[in-house]
C-alpha positions as CSV (number, residue, x, y, z in Angstrom):
1,M,-65.2,64.8,51.5
2,A,-62.1,62.8,52.1
3,D,-62.1,59.5,54.0
4,L,-58.9,59.1,55.9
5,D,-57.1,55.8,56.2
6,Y,-53.6,54.6,56.9
7,G,-51.3,51.7,56.1
8,W,-49.6,49.8,58.9
9,S,-46.1,48.6,57.9
10,L,-44.8,47.0,61.1
11,R,-44.4,43.6,59.5
12,E,-42.4,45.0,56.6
13,V,-40.2,47.2,58.8
14,M,-39.5,44.2,61.1
15,A,-38.5,42.1,58.0
16,E,-36.2,44.8,56.7
17,R,-34.4,44.6,60.0
18,G,-34.1,40.8,60.0
19,M,-36.9,40.2,62.5
20,F,-39.4,37.6,61.1
21,S,-41.2,36.3,64.2
22,T,-43.6,38.1,66.5
23,T,-42.0,36.1,69.4
24,E,-38.8,38.1,68.8
25,L,-40.6,41.4,69.4
26,R,-42.3,40.5,72.7
27,P,-39.2,40.5,75.0
28,L,-37.9,43.6,73.4
29,L,-41.1,45.4,74.1
30,A,-41.0,44.1,77.7
31,T,-37.5,45.5,78.3
32,R,-39.0,48.9,77.4
33,G,-41.9,48.6,79.9
34,V,-44.5,47.4,77.4
35,E,-46.1,44.1,78.6
36,L,-48.2,42.5,75.9
37,S,-49.4,38.9,75.6
38,A,-48.2,36.8,72.7
39,S,-51.6,37.2,71.0
40,Q,-51.5,41.0,71.4
41,V,-48.1,41.2,69.8
42,Y,-49.2,38.9,67.0
43,R,-52.3,41.1,66.3
44,L,-50.1,44.3,66.5
45,V,-47.9,42.9,63.8
46,V,-50.4,41.3,61.4
47,D,-53.4,43.6,61.8
48,K,-53.7,47.3,61.4
49,P,-54.4,48.7,64.9
50,E,-57.4,51.0,65.4
51,R,-55.8,52.4,68.6
52,L,-52.2,52.4,69.6
53,N,-50.8,53.3,73.0
54,L,-48.1,55.9,72.6
55,R,-45.7,54.0,74.9
56,T,-46.0,51.0,72.6
57,L,-45.4,53.2,69.5
58,M,-42.3,54.8,71.1
59,A,-41.0,51.3,72.1
60,L,-41.5,50.1,68.5
61,L,-39.7,53.1,67.1
62,D,-36.8,52.5,69.5
63,I,-36.6,48.7,68.9
64,L,-36.7,49.1,65.1
65,D,-34.7,52.3,64.9
66,C,-37.3,53.9,62.7
67,T,-39.7,56.8,62.5
68,M,-43.5,57.0,62.6
69,D,-43.4,57.6,58.8
70,D,-41.8,54.2,58.4
71,L,-44.6,52.5,60.3
72,I,-47.7,54.5,59.5
73,K,-48.5,55.6,55.9
74,P,-51.4,58.1,55.6
75,L,-53.8,57.2,52.8
76,S,-56.5,59.5,51.5
77,T,-59.4,58.2,49.4
78,R,-61.8,60.7,48.0
79,A,-65.4,59.7,48.2
80,S,-67.9,61.5,46.0
81,H,-71.0,62.6,47.9
82,G,-73.9,64.3,46.1
83,S,-74.9,67.6,47.6
84,S,-78.3,69.1,47.4
85,E,-78.5,72.8,47.0
């Protein structure tokens, strides 16, 4: 059985585009109709989100001129489970 996981690369993609502060991202999100608090934007950048609103994702893709593949990297870790027959 495979346990699915993913990598979240928002901080890295921002840095590649010369954006090093979470405070730079907040007004850009707001101009695209995504109103997040400063702490929400900080968590979005530094933590891997468990849930992500599609409007927020689309705004990030537009702001950073990137694709979902740039932000989200699927990881698969195989876990061995004994089976009884």
